N, C-alpha and C positions, 0 to 999 in steps of 0.2 A: 084679649091682648092689649095692654095699655102702653101707650107710647110715652116716654119720658123725655122732656125737652130740657136741656141744660146749656147754659151759656158757655162760651169758650173759656172765659176767665174762671168760672167755677170748676170746669173740667181741669184747667191748668192747676188750680190750687189743690184739687183732689189728687191729681197725678204727682204733684210734688211730694205728697205724703206717701206715695207708693214706693216701696223699697223692693227692688227686683234683684235677684241674685247675681253675683259677679265672682271675683277670685282672690285668694291669699295664700301665702306660703304656710307650711305646717307650723312653724314657730309663731308666725304672725297670727294664725288662726287662734291659737291658745291665748296669745297676748291680747287680742282684741276682745275675747270673751272675758278675760280677767279685768281689763280696763273698763268694760261696761259695768261690772259690779262695783268698781271703785269710784264711779262718778256719784256724788252725793245725790240721793233721791232718785237715781236712775232706774232702779229695778222696782223696789217694793212700793214706791210712791205712786205707781200707776194703778188705777182702779179699773181701767178699761183697756182692751187690747190696743196696742199702738200700731202694730203692723197691719195694714189693710189686707183683706182677702184678695188673693190672686186667682183669677178664674182662667182655666184652660179647657180645651175641647179635645184633648188627645184621645179620649175614649168615646168619641162620637156624641158626647153630651157635655153641657157645661158642668164643671166640677171645680172644687177648691183644689189648688195646686197641692196643698198639704194633705189632701185625702186621695191623691192619685198615685197608685203604686208604679210609677215610671220615673226614671231619672230625667228631669226636665229643667232646663234653664229658660226662664221666662223673662223677657225684657220689654218694658213698655216704651212708648214713644218718648216720654219725658226723659227717661234714663238714657236712651240712645242719644238724645240731644245733649244731655249733660256730659256725656262722654265724647262729644264731638264726632259722632259716628254718622256717616251718610250712605255707606255702601254695606251690603250684607256681609262681606268677608270681614269687616272690621269688628263685628260683634263677637267673633270667635275668640278674641283676646281674653274675654271674661268668662268663657264657657269651658269647663274642664273637659279634657280628652277630645277637644274639637279643633280641627285645622281646616280653615277655608282660605284659599290663596287664588288671587287672579293669576291666570297663566301667563307664561312668557310668550315671545313672538312666535315660536314654532307651533303653538296650539291656538293662536288667534284669540278672539274675544270670549274666552271660556273661563269657568271657575273650577278649580280642583278642590275636592272635598274629602275629608277623612274624619271619621269619628271612631274612637276606641280602636285605632289601628287598622281600620278597614275603609277603603274608599276607591277613588278612580281619578286619574289625572290625564289620561289620554282622551282627547276630545273625539276621536274617530267614531262615527256612528256604528261601527261594528261592535263597539264595547258599550256596556251599560254602566250607569253611575252606581256607586256604592252607598251614597247618601241621597235620600229622597228630598227633592226641593219642591215646595208647594207655595202657591200664592192664592189665598182665599179658597183653599181646599182644591185647587186645580194643580195637577201634577205636571212638572216641567221635566221631560224625559231626556234632555241632553245637557251636557256641560256648557256647550255654546249658548250664550244668551242668559246665563244664570247669575251674572254679576248684577244683582238687583240693586237699584237705588231704594233707600228706605223712605220712599215718598208717601207721606200722609198715612202712616201706619198706626194701628191701634196697639199691636204687640207683635213680638216674635217668640215662637216656641221652638226650642231645640230639644228634640227627643233623642236620648242617648241609648244605645243598645238596639238590637234587632227589633224592627217594627213590622215583622212579616204578616201578622194578622190584622193590624190596625192601619198601616200605610201600604202594605202590599210589597211587590217585588222591588228590588233595588234600594230598599231601606234597610239593608243588612247591617250597616254600621249605625244608622239612625236616620232622623229626618229633621229638616229645617222648614218651619211653617211660618209664613208671613200672613198677617191679617190686617186688612185695610180698615180705616175708620168708616163706619156706616153713615149714610145720610140720616139726619134727624129732622131736617126741615126747620131749623131754629134760627136761620138767618145769620149765622156766625161765619167767620172766616179769618184768614190771616194772610199777610204778605211779609216776605223776608228777603233781605238783601245782604250778601256777604262780599267783602273784598279782602284779598289776602296775598300771600307770597306769589311771585311770578305772575302778576296780573290776574290772579284768581278772581272771577266774578261768578257768584252763584245767585240765582233768583228762584224763589219758591213762593207758591201761593195756593190757597184753597178757599173754596166758598161752598157753604151749605145752605140750601134754600128750599122752600116749599113751592111746588108747582100748583098743586091742589091740596085739599084737606087730607088726602091720603096718598099723594105722590110727592116724593122728596128727591132732591138731586144733590150731588156733591161733585165738584170738579176741582182737580188739583193738578199742578204742573211744576216742572223743575227744568232749569237750564243751568248747566255748569260748564265754564270755560276756564282753562288754565294752561299756561305755557309748560312745556316739558322740562325735565331736569337732567337729561343725559344728552350731550351734544353728539350728533352723528357728523364726524369730520371727514372731509375730502382728503384722503391720504396723499394724493398727488399734489394737492394744494399746500398741505402742511410740510411735505417733503418733496419739493420740486425737483430734486436731483435723484429721486429714487428710481426713475424709469417708469413709474406708474403715471399714466396720463391724468391730468386734473379734470374733474368734472365741472367745477365751478369756474366762472370767468375770473379774470385778474381783478385785483383790488377788492377782494372780499375777505370776510373773516374765516373762511374755510368751513363754516358750519352749514351743512346741507339741510339738517332738520334737528329738532329737539324732541327726543323720544320721551315717552311718559306723559304726553300731552293729554288734556281732558277736553272733550268737546261733545257734550251729552245733552240731549233734550228728551223729555218724557212728559206724557200727559195721561191722566186717568179720569174717566167720567163714570159716575155711578147713578143708577136710578133705583129707588126703593118704593115699592107699593105696599102700604100697610094701612088698612082701614079699621083696624081694631078687631077684625074677624079672625077666622082660623088660618087664613092664607097670607103669607108674606112672600113677595117676589123681589129679588135683587138682581139687577143686570149691570155688568161691569164691562167697560171697554177701555183698552189701553194702547198706547203707541209709544215706541222708543226709537230714537235715532242716535247713533253713536258713530262718529267719523273722526278719527284721530291718528296721530302717528303710532307706530307699533309700541308695544311694551318696552320700557326702558331696559337696555341690554348692555352689558360690558363683557368683554372676553376675559376669562380667568385662567385659561390654559390653552396653549397652541403648540403642537409638536407633531406635525404630520410627516411620517417617514415612508409612506406608501409609494408605490411605483407609478400610480396613475397621475397623469398630468392635470394639475389644477391651476396652472399659470397661463393666462391668456396673453401675456405681454412679451415683448421682444427681448427683455432683459431677465436674467435669472433672479427669481425672488422666492425664497423659501417661506413656507407657512410655519412661523415660529413665534417666539415671544416678542418680536419687534411690533406685533399688533396687540400685545397685551399691555394695557395701561397699568400704572402702579396701583397697589391696593388702596382702596378708598377713593378711586377716581370716578368721575361721572362723564365719561366720553368713550366713543368707539370709532372704528374706521369702516363700518359696514358700507360697502359700495353698491350692494344689490346688483352685482355683476354676474352674468351667466354667458357661457358660450357652449355650443354643442357641435356634434359631428355633422356639419353641413345642413343647417336648417333649410336653406333655400334650394338645395339640390344642385348646386353648381360644381360639385366635386371638390370644393375647398372648405376647410373648417371656417366657420364664421368667426369674426373678430369679437372681442369682448363688447358686450352691449348692456347698458343699464335698462332693464326691462320691467322694473316695478318702482313704485314710489315709497314703499315701506310703510304703508298705512294699514290700519285695521278698521273695517267698516261693519256696522251691524244696523239692520232696520227690521223691526218686528212689531206685530200687533196681535191682539187677542180679544176675544169676546166670550163672556161666560154668563150663564143664567142659573140662579139658584132659587128653588121653590121650597119653602117650608110650610107644611100643611098639617095642622093639628086635627087629625081625624076624629079624635075623642080625647077624654081626659087621660087615657092610658096609651094612646097610639098616635104617632106622628110620622110623617113621611118627608124625606129630604131628597131633592133631585138636583144634581150638579151637571150641567152641560157646558162644554167648552170647545172652542176652536182656536188654535194658535198657528201662526206662521211667521217665518223670518227668512231673510237672506243676509248672508255675511260674505265678506271678501277680505283676505289678508295675504300679505307676502312676508316671507321670512328669509333672511340672509343668515343661515345657521352658523357660518364660519366667522361672522362679524368682522370681515376683512375685505379688502379690494380684490382678493383672489376669487376664482370660480371653483370653490371647494364644494359647497352644498347650498342649495337654494330651493325655495318652494314658492309658488304663487297660485292661490286657489280660491274657490268659492264653496260655500256650504248653504244649501237651501233646505228648508224644512217646513212641514206642516203636520198638524195632529188634530184629531177629533177624539174627545173623550166623553163618556157618560157614566155617572155614578148614581146609584139609588140606594138609600138607606131607609129602613123601616124600624123605628124605635118604639118599644113598648115596655109594659111592666105587668106582672101578675103575682099572685100569691098573697098571703096575709100582709096587709099594709104595703102592698106592692113591693115586697122585699126582693123580687127578682127583676132586674132591669136588663133588657136584651136589645140587640141590634142585629138585623138581618139585612144583608146588602149584596149588591153586584156592581162590577166595574168592567168597562170596556174601553180600550184605546186602539185607534188605528193611526199609524204615522208613516211618513216617508221622508227620508233624508237623501240628498244627492250631493256627494262630495266630488267636485271636479277640480283638478289641480295639475299644474306643470311642475314636475320634480326633476331637478338636475343634480344628481348625487355623484359628481365626478370623482370624488375620493374613493368611491366604491367600484369604479370602473364600469358603471352602468350608464349607457347612453341615455340622454334626457328622454323622458316619456310624459305623455299626457294621459290622465285617467279621468273618467266621468262615470262614477259608480252610484247608481240609485240603490237605496236600501229600504225595503218595505218591512214593516214590523207591525205586529198586533199583539195585544194582551187581553185576556179575559179572566175574570175572577169572581168567585162567590165567597161570602164570608158570613160568619156569625160570631157575635161577641155577647157575653153575659156577665152580669155583676150580681152575685147572690149574697145578700146580707143574712148570714146564718144567725148571728146574735147582734146585740148592739155594739159589740166590740170586734167581732170576727166576720170577715168578708172573704168570699171566694170569687176570683175573677178568672175568666177563661175565654178562649177564642180559637177558631179554626178558620183557615182560608185556603181555598183551592185556586191555583193559578195555572192557566194554559197560555203558552207564548209561542210565537214563531217569528222567524226573520229570514228574509231572502236578500242575498247580496248579488248584484249584477256587476260584472267586471268589464271595463273597457280600457285597453292599453294600446296606445298608438304612439308614433313619433309626434313631436309638437305640431307638425303640419298635417297630421291626420293619416300619415302613411303607415306601412307595416313596420313594426318595431323589430330590430334584429334579434332581441333576446326575449322580450315579453309577448311577442305576437301570439303565442299559443294560449295566452290568457284571455285574449280579446274575445268577448262573447260568452265567457264561462259564467256559470250561475252556481252560487253556493247557498245551501239551505240549512237551517237549524229549526228544530221544534222540540218542545219538552213541556212537562207539567210538574207541579210541585204542590205539596201540602205542608203548610206551616201551622204551628200551634203555639199557644201561650196559656200558662196556668200560673196563677198568683194567689197566694194566701196573705191576706192583709189583716193586721191585728192592731187595735187601738190600745197600746200598752198603757198610756196615761191620757188624761183629757187632752193634752196638747202635744202628744208624741204618738205618731203612727209608725208601725214597722211593717215590713213586707218581705216575702221570699218568693221568688218566681223562677220559672224556666221558660224561655222563649226562643223562637227560631226565626230565621230569615234567609233570603238568598239574593244573589246578584245574578241577573239573567245571562244566559249563554249567547253565543253569536257565531260568526263565521270569520275566518282569517282575513283581515283586510289588506295584508301585504304579502301575498304569495309571489314566488318567482316562477313557479311552474304549475300547470293545471292540477297535478297531484297534491299540491299543497293547499288547494281550495278545500279546506276541512272545517267542520264545525267544532266548537268547544262548548263544554257544558257549564251549567251555573256553578258559582261558588256557594257554599252552604255554611251556616253558622248555627250552633246551639249554645245559648248563653244561660248561665246559672247566676242569679243575682240576689243579694240581700241588701236591704236598705232601711233607712229611717228618715222621717221628716218630723221635725219638732219646732215648737215655738216656746222658748225658754225665758226664765226670769220675768214672769208675768207678761210674756209676749213682747219683750223689747228685742229679742234676738231670734232670728230664724236660722236654724241649722239643719241642713239636709245632707245625707251621706249615702253612698252606695259602694259595695264591693262586688266584684263579678269575676267569673271564670268563663271563658268562651272557648269552645272547640270549633276551630275554623278549618274546613276541609275543602278539597277540590279547588285550591287557590289557582287562579289563572295566571300562569307565568309563561314567558317567551322561551320557546325551545330554539337552540342554535344548532341542533342536529335533528333532522327528520328524514333519515335515509329511506324509510319505507314509503315516503310520499314524494321522493325526489328521483330524477332520472339517473343519477350517479351518486356514489358515496361521497360525503363531504360537500354536497351542493349547498349553496347559500340557503338559509332557512330562518324565518322569523315567525314561526307558527305558535300561536297561543295554545297552550294545553293545560289541562287540570293536573298540575304536577306537584302541588304542595299541600301540606297540612301544618297547622300551627296551633299553639295554645296561647291565649291572651289572658293575662290577669291584671286587674286594676282596682284602684281605690279612688273615690272622688268625694270631695266635701265642698259645700257651698254655704255661705253664711251672709246674713244681713243683720245689722244692729242699728237700733234707733234709741240710744241711751237717754238722750235729752232732746227736747223739742228743737228741731232744726238741724240736728247732727245725724248724718248717715254714714255708716261704715259698711262696706261690703267686700266680699272676697271669696275665692275658691282655690282649690288645689287638686291636682290629679297626678296619679302615678300609674304608668303603663309598663307592663313587662310582656313583650312580644317574643315568642320563642318558636322557631320552626321545629317541627317534629319529623318532617320528611320532605325531601325535594327530589323530584324525578331525575334520573340519570341523563335525560335528554336536555336538561337545563344546565347550561354551563355558567360558571362564574358566581352563582349564588351559594353562599355557605349557610350551614345551619345556625351560625351565630349572627347572621344578618337579620335586619328588621325590615318591616314593610315601609314603603316610602312615606315621608311626612308623618312619622310616628314618634313624637318626643316622649322620652321616659318621664320627665317631670315637666309640669306646666302649672303656673300659678299667676294670680294677679290680685291686686288690692286697690280699693278706691275709698276716698273719704271726701265728704263735702259738708259744709256748715252754712246754713242760711242765717245771715245777720240781719235782723229786722231793724230798720232805721225809721223812727217815728216821723211820719209825714214826708218820708223820702223813699219809700219802698223798701227793698231788701237787696243785700249784696251777698252772693253765694260763690265762694271760691271752691274749686274741686281739683283734686289731684289723683291721677291713676298711674299705676305701674304694673307692667306685665312681664312675665319671664317665660321663655320657651327654651327647652333643652335642645341639644344637638339633634338634627334630623339628617336623613339621607334622602335624596330625591329619586334614586333608582333602586330597584329591587336588589341589584348588585351594589353593596355598600362600599364603593370605591372612595378613596379620599377626595377624588375630584367632585363627587356628588354630595359631599358633606356640607351642611350649613351649620356653622358653629352656633352655640347658644347665645342668647342676647336678652337684654332688658330693654323695655320700651316704656317711656314715661310721657304722659300728656297732662296738660294743665288748662284750666278754664276759669274765668271770672265772669259772673253774670249779674247784671243789675236788672231788677224787675220793679216796675212802678207799683205804687200802693194798691191800685185797682187791678194789677196784673194785666193791663192792656198793652204795655210796652215792655220790650226786653232789649237789652244790649249786652253782648258778650264778646270777650276777647279770648281766643283759644290759641294755644301753642301745642302742636303735635310733634312727636319725636323731640321732646324738650331738650335732651342732652345731645342732639344731633348724632345719634348712633348710626354708623354705617353697617348695614346688614342686608342679607339677601332674602327676598320672598321665595324665589324658586331658582333652581339651576337646571341647565339642559346639558347633560353629560353624554357625549358620544365617543368617549375613549374606548369603551367596550366594543363599539362597532367598527373600530379601526380608523375612525376619523381623526383621532389625535387632537380633540378640542373639547372644551367645556365653556359654556357661557353662563352668566348669572343675571338675575333681575334684581338690581338693588332697590331697596325700599325708598320711599320718599324721604329726603333730608328734613331737617327741622323747618317747619312752616308755621306761619301765624295767620290768623284770620279774624276779622272784625265783622260781627253780624248784628244787624238791627232788625227786630221783628215787631210787627204791629198786629194785635188781635182786634177784631171788631165783631 
């Protein structure tokens, strides 16, 4: 095992030549291919391949992206920087059929993810993700804490379609895998400073050094600070004659906080032992601290007509559009006010009280160890051991008003231990059969504790403290059989066994007996199940530079236990969602390898979809009792087409793009589920999605280079609820970014000016629609307005 030492500047120059897939519209895709042929000398003048080989590890071993029969979007660190991307959700703009969204205030510091119409957006630990999130091959099993910073990464791989045999459970839609830069011991590093809109200050740095001849270390860190962009106003201060008491003192600007703030710190330390022998050991430790105001929120609809009292003040105030700002506004009137039926037991309803600061906090760390052992020329062993833990706290004023309509304040604590072992080998003539045999184990515990005051529902405030224990075990085998030089058979099978136990605690806020939910206190709900997934793919090298494949693959999203019962009978388990996908695709490098064009078409049979029942009389004490029970009540068909391209027609010019089309169609919805129609689509599933990017490196003799870049992305209409009401609709939008980068002649200095949301488009990342629950309200999370940032980076 020979170690290669490369300077940072040489890696930078190499990465600048790497073209990683992105996105374009159908018409633009054809136009880009045509324009490449029209550039003088662009195609036939090339004697050697222009596009570099992209290496991925989706099938448990290093492979050329173009020879891997999986729909994969691969993005290297240089391309993420060129696109001004620093958080994981931002890379989805250039990935077809992929939606990644930071969640709104109600779901705390969590990430919602959807690939090919399948995902999960409720953070509650009773539910499982639909998209697998991995960092350095370590699985992150919760949506909370998954808004990863793209700190010191080598690449990101986005695998589309069910990865049931390769990634295991909860990768039913696909998987997102982040891989860190490994220590090389070459004494290189970098420091970077950014200043931008609303006093944005980002600091990043990394250092790679040798401790001994065979022990290397790499340390990287990031600190990000920025003021928020949505003003949380004191309603009583803005409208002193409204009868709402003011919360701020006189002679103020009435701004209690600025939501959408950034205050994030993270560090990663890596040790790599490699003496050139058969064993390599990598140990990674990381720490993250995030303490900020809640996600930016504006009220988009308010019309509560229920009979329950939500007004804690002495004057009559209706919950209506007086609290809804004009479209395109960046402010709200969230007061974080709550009152309940006699908190202190004095026989009198308590007065309105501000009981939270409207902040979102997350603190987590993890430690992992990976051992790669070459047992022989044909046999190798990989072991991945990891422990992760975090604690988070967040409060949410769902009505976004000074009234006591709906409110939550809670914490979520988590830990997990995982162990994975893979044995790779080969046999047969010329080792034409490559195989992997492995096992996986994870044990985890989440504890969600919160105060919930849902006054609009007539439910007295309650406190819950619910530990959830879960474990998962799996064994798997994967094989790659090269039948001929052109024909290859790929297959795999995985068996998974999972279980989950949910402990319920329901009391009054002061720990007393709750008048409605007392019978739930001390209840225990259990779920267990197993599943066999499989994959079979036939891969054919149609031309020297064009590979085709056809495959069938399966996956599942784990089951669980109802997290929000009203009565003991509603403590019921629900089963996994299941998917069988049929896919054909091709991967080609065309026109003497100046153009990479990859495409896939698929049909998915999606069954046992987890939907919320609003009638569950068989589990309730009386007909028509309130019910929010998840049940396996839906089946759907999903059809789609995806294209990705990269062009390098002349030296220094890069054009990239992709497009996707999704057709989600319910085939069945259970009668217990109300409000969802067969014509509805799954949340956050755009029918059309495309993007395109172009950059050109202008070499200036004795003055380095100047590289302008422009990106544009389009997302079609989406709905944020399974019930596609107009209140949960997010209209289609275009988003453009621009960047100008200067690099010194020796590539040791960089300066860039970036503008994101170039045309200052007002659009929503998420919406929280409670109209179907009788709350008469919807709030939205507006995306960041136009921002600029100036960055200076030094390599050494």
